[in-house]
C-alpha distance (Angstrom), angle and dihedral (degrees) to the residues before:
residue distance angle dihedral
M1 . . .
N2 3.81 . .
K3 3.79 125.0 .
L4 3.79 107.6 -134.4
F5 3.81 102.9 -177.3
T6 3.79 145.0 -27.8
L7 3.79 123.6 -141.9
N8 3.80 119.0 -163.7
L9 3.79 112.1 -138.8
L10 3.78 122.3 -137.9
E11 3.79 124.1 -129.5
K12 3.80 119.0 -75.0
T13 3.81 92.0 24.8
R14 3.78 119.8 138.5
V15 3.78 122.5 -171.1
V16 3.81 123.0 -167.8
F17 3.79 127.1 -176.8
L18 3.80 113.8 -151.4
E19 3.80 111.8 179.3
H20 3.83 102.1 -62.0
F21 3.79 95.9 -17.5
I22 3.77 125.7 95.1
I23 3.80 116.7 -153.9
M24 3.80 117.5 -165.8
K25 3.79 120.0 -171.8
G26 3.79 126.2 -168.8
P27 3.80 140.5 154.6
R28 3.84 93.8 -72.9
G29 3.78 99.1 46.0
T30 3.78 146.4 -74.7
A31 3.80 128.6 -55.6
V32 3.80 123.3 -163.7
C33 3.79 122.6 -159.2
S34 3.78 129.0 -168.4
G35 3.77 136.7 162.2
L36 3.80 99.5 66.8
N37 3.80 99.8 158.1
L38 3.80 95.9 -176.8
I39 3.79 92.5 55.0
R40 3.81 92.2 43.0
N41 3.80 92.2 53.4
N42 3.82 91.0 48.1
E43 3.81 91.0 -120.9
C44 3.81 91.1 123.3
Y45 3.74 137.3 20.5
V46 3.78 134.2 -160.0
V47 3.80 124.5 -131.3
L48 3.79 117.0 -157.8
T49 3.80 121.2 -158.9
K50 3.78 129.4 173.0
N51 3.83 96.3 -86.8
S52 3.81 105.1 16.0
L53 3.76 146.3 41.9
A54 3.82 117.6 -144.6
M55 3.78 131.1 -173.2
F56 3.79 122.7 -150.0
S57 3.79 132.0 -171.3
K58 3.79 124.7 -142.6
E59 3.78 93.4 -156.6
A60 3.79 133.5 40.4
H61 3.82 95.7 -131.3
V62 3.81 94.7 76.0
T63 3.78 104.8 120.0
N64 3.77 124.7 -126.3
R65 3.81 90.6 -127.5
K66 3.80 92.3 63.2
C67 3.78 91.1 43.8
L68 3.82 92.4 50.5
A69 3.80 91.4 49.0
I70 3.81 92.1 54.8
Q71 3.81 92.1 42.4
N72 3.82 90.9 52.4
L73 3.81 89.9 47.7
F74 3.81 91.5 54.5
K75 3.84 91.0 46.3
K76 3.82 91.3 51.2
M77 3.79 91.0 49.8
L78 3.81 92.1 47.9
Y79 3.82 92.6 48.5
G80 3.81 92.4 46.0
V81 3.81 95.9 53.1
H82 3.82 92.8 48.5
F83 3.81 102.3 35.0
Y84 3.78 129.1 18.0
Y85 3.78 124.4 -112.0
S86 3.78 106.1 -128.3
K87 3.79 141.4 -179.8
K88 3.78 132.1 -175.5
L89 3.78 123.1 -140.9
F90 3.81 123.6 -160.6
F91 3.79 121.8 -152.9
V92 3.82 105.2 -149.3
G93 3.79 118.6 -171.4
I94 3.78 143.4 59.3
G95 3.78 110.6 -60.5
F96 3.81 95.8 6.3
R97 3.82 106.4 140.9
V98 3.80 140.0 157.0
W99 3.81 133.2 -164.3
T100 3.80 138.8 154.6
K101 3.76 131.8 -119.1
F102 3.79 126.1 -165.8
T103 3.79 117.9 -140.6
N104 3.80 135.1 171.2
S105 3.81 91.4 -94.4
G106 3.82 94.0 50.1
A107 3.77 141.2 -81.8
V108 3.80 121.0 -32.1
L109 3.79 126.7 -160.5
I110 3.81 113.1 -142.1
V111 3.79 113.3 -155.4
K112 3.79 124.6 -172.1
V113 3.81 112.2 -164.6
R114 3.81 107.2 155.1
F115 3.80 96.8 -77.0
S116 3.79 119.9 131.4
K117 3.82 90.1 -105.1
D118 3.78 134.1 29.0
L119 3.80 118.0 -100.6
Y120 3.81 116.5 -118.4
I121 3.81 109.8 -156.9
P122 3.82 118.9 -177.6
I123 3.80 111.1 -133.0
P124 3.83 113.5 -130.2
K125 3.81 117.7 -118.6
D126 3.83 94.4 -116.4
V127 3.83 94.1 51.1
C128 3.81 129.8 70.0
A129 3.82 118.4 -154.8
L130 3.81 116.1 -165.9
P131 3.81 121.9 -179.0
L132 3.82 103.7 -144.2
K133 3.82 91.9 -178.8
P134 3.79 131.2 0.5
T135 3.81 88.1 -94.9
L136 3.84 100.2 34.3
L137 3.80 125.5 72.8
L138 3.81 126.4 -172.5
V139 3.80 115.3 -156.7
R140 3.81 117.6 -171.0
G141 3.77 138.9 164.3
I142 3.78 146.6 143.1
S143 3.80 96.8 -97.8
K144 3.79 117.7 65.5
E145 3.80 91.9 -156.0
S146 3.80 94.8 53.7
V147 3.83 92.3 47.7
N148 3.82 91.4 49.9
Q149 3.80 92.1 45.3
F150 3.81 93.7 50.7
C151 3.83 92.4 46.3
N152 3.80 91.7 49.1
F153 3.81 89.6 49.4
I154 3.81 91.1 53.7
C155 3.82 92.9 44.6
S156 3.80 91.1 51.4
F157 3.82 91.5 70.0
K158 3.81 95.3 66.3
K159 3.78 117.4 10.8
P160 3.82 114.7 -164.3
D161 3.79 114.2 -85.1
K162 3.80 113.4 -113.2
Y163 3.81 93.6 -136.2
K164 3.82 105.5 40.9
G165 3.82 102.8 12.9
K166 3.81 94.9 -124.1
G167 3.78 115.4 154.9
I168 3.80 141.5 64.0
Q169 3.79 113.5 -42.8
Y170 3.80 140.1 165.3
K171 3.80 121.3 -102.1
N172 3.82 97.5 -107.0
E173 3.80 96.8 30.2
I174 3.79 114.5 129.8
I175 3.79 114.4 -151.7
A176 3.78 118.7 -159.7
L177 3.79 104.1 -140.8
K178 3.78 121.0 -152.7
P179 3.80 116.5 -127.7
S180 3.79 115.1 -104.2
K181 3.78 121.8 -113.6
Q182 3.80 111.8 -77.9
N183 3.84 121.8 -148.4
């Protein structure tokens, strides 16, 4: 029996195993994980104590790559339920604006990026989009994948121009601008 990893749990963390699903609950919300092939195939098992979560292997042939993938998945879940994953998007250009509108069916993000009509983007339930300024949007949520997917979806509408840098870009994104034509 090999010990693969140990993950120390923070306060106010609850972990529940339901068949092949792992449900982790913290102060910010609940994360659900499925698709753990090692646990499904009974190659590994997870031991839960009061303050830690440990994973053991029955056989020595379990690869480190599989173990690291599951360990990273548990770390992402633990971080997400205690702190939010967040990204900031800047809207660079004349007339580029963003705001939210609340309807009966849920929140809608309204984006104005020099098209003939404004874009109405429904905000997913597991993501929160807050316009801090008319040209600055904060996207946060429990799941890192859903935050990245929603931000990439928004950025796909207006990628930054390679000459002037106008478009939707991330906060720390560096855009290599091409020099303009010289006479």
